[in-house]
N, C-alpha and C positions, 0 to 999 in steps of 0.2 A: 102911860104914854110911851110910844115907841122912841127909843133912843135914837137920834140922828147920827148918821156917820158923816164925817166932814172929809172932803178931799180938796186939795188945794191946786187951782190952776193958775196961769200966768196973770189972769185978770181978775178973778174973783173967787170967793169961796163958795163951793156948791155943796148944798145938803141933800143927802139921798137917805131916806129912812132904810134901816136894816132890812125890812121886808122887801122893799123895792129893789134893793141891791141883791138880795137874795134870788129874786125872780130873774134879774139881769144874768146873773151868773149861770142860773140854770139854762136859760136860753142860749147863752154863748157857748157853753159846754156841749150841749146837744146839737145845737144848730136848728133843729126843727122840732116843734111841739105844737099840739092843738091847744086852743084857748082853754077847752073844758079839761084838758090834762094838766095843764099848768098849775092850776089852783089845789088839783089833788095832789101832785108831787109836792108842793109847798106846804101842803098841810092846812090850806085856808078852809074854813067852815062857812056854813050857810050865814052865820052870824058875821062873818068877816067880808061878806060879799061887797059892800060899798067900799071898804079900804082896798080890797084887792081889785076892783074894778079901777079905782082911781090909779093905782100903782101901775097897771097895765097901760092905761091911757097916757099917764104921765111919762112912761118909758119911751112911748111912740112919739111923743112931742120933744123928748130930749134928742140931743144929737149922738144916738147909740147905734144908729144904723140898724134899727129893727123895723120890721114891717108885718102887717097881717094880711093874708091872702084873703080873697072873696070867700072862699071856703072854709075859713076858719084857722088856718095854720099860722103861728107866730114863726117867723124865718129871721135868722140872724144874719149880720152883714156878710157880703161876700158869697152867699148861697144863692145861685140863681135858679138852678134845678134841684129838686130833691124828690126822693121817693116817699110817698105818702105812706107806704108799708112801714118805714121806720117809725112812724107815730104809732101804728098799730101795736108794734112791739112795746111801747110804753105802757100799754095796759098790763103787761105782765110785770113791769117794774112797779106799778101803782099797787098791783094785787099783793106784792110781795115787800113793800117798801119798809115794812118793820123788821124784816130779817136782814136788810142789806144796808150799806151805807151808800146814800145817795150821792155823795161827794165823788164816789168811785165809779159811777156809772158813765161810761164811755161809748163813743162810736167805735164800731168794729171794722176790720177789714172786709172789704167786698168780698163775696156776695152777702155776707151776714151783715147785721144791722147795729147791734149794740151788744155790750157785755158789762157784768157786774160780778161782785163777789158776795156770796151770802155769809151770813155770821158763821156758819159752820166750815167756811173755807171753799166751799164749792164755787168754781167759776162757772157762770151761766153765759152762753152765747145764745142771743135771740136773733132769729132770722124770719122775716115774713116771707110766706110761701103762698103763691097763688099760681094759676095756669101758666103765666108768663115766664117764671123762673124755677118751677118744679124740677127741671132737669138739671138744675145745679146741686141737687141733693148727692148724687155720687161724688162730685168734687169736693164738697163740704166733708164728706166722710174721708175721702182720701186725705184732706189735710189735717183732719183730725189724727190719724194714725200716723202721719209724717211728722207732725209739728206739735199737736197738743197733748198726745198721750205720754206719760213718762215711760221711758224704756225700761229703766231698772225696777221700778215697783208701781205698778198699775194702781195699787190701792192708795197711794200716796198722792195720786194725780187726779183729782176729782173735777172733771170737766164735763158739763152736762149742756148738750145742744137743745134748744127749745124751738120748735117751729111753729111760729104764730099763723093761725088760718082764720079766715072768715067764711070759708066755704066748706060745710061738711063733706063734700065730695072730694076736695083735695085732702082732708084729713084721712080718708078711707084710701084714697091713691097713694099716700105716703106710707100707710101702714101695710098695705097689701101689695102694692106694685114695685116697691123699692126695698132692696135687701140691705137695710140699715142694720148693721150689727154694733155700731157704737151707741153709748148711752145717749138716750134722747128723750123728750117728750113732745107732745103735739099740744099746743094751747088753743082751744077753739074759742073764738069770740062770737057771741050771739047778740046781735044789736036788737033783736026783737024781745030781749029779756033784760032791758037796761034797768039798773036798780041804782038809785042815788047818783044818776049820771055816769055810771059805769056799766059796760055792757056785761052779760052773762059770761063767765069765764069757766071753762071745763079743761081739765088737764088729763090728756090720755097717755098712759105709759107704754113703752115697749114691752111686749110680752117676752118674758124670760125663756 
């Protein structure tokens, strides 16, 4: 049985199971997440489907300021407009969740979307790239050399930019048309190859 977590309000004692509180913390920290991604990040299996569904519905009915959009995004309080590309970057997090601390996944400074630290110490910065923002790549690279690269010893400063794309043509454009010299990978999502609710994911590395 899931151990309930008790919080005291002025008028009553409110019980929220740990699993439900965990979902709420993830939503609040990330701000935006797709319904199908939340269960993957929280580690719910097919056997947990009923409990997970109950938790999500209960969060919506509680006074937590959470809403679900018509196209399946869970949005935290205070966020009126959001980039759907942010959620695309979460597939990279889900793919690598065994090698990172989910509590340290945070929103990144624009135009990037999110960042996290892998178990080997590498800081990964995810940015969704499509035709609308591909021209931001030179700025991202300039910022890498100005602010993210360690000046004294590059080997001690492991920062990897990952560009998440859903269009193979954009992946080719990044690799061939932009002179990217910083460490980066392209994360290509394939929604025609969904397996267990997760799109196909291929990582393309910069040629040295």
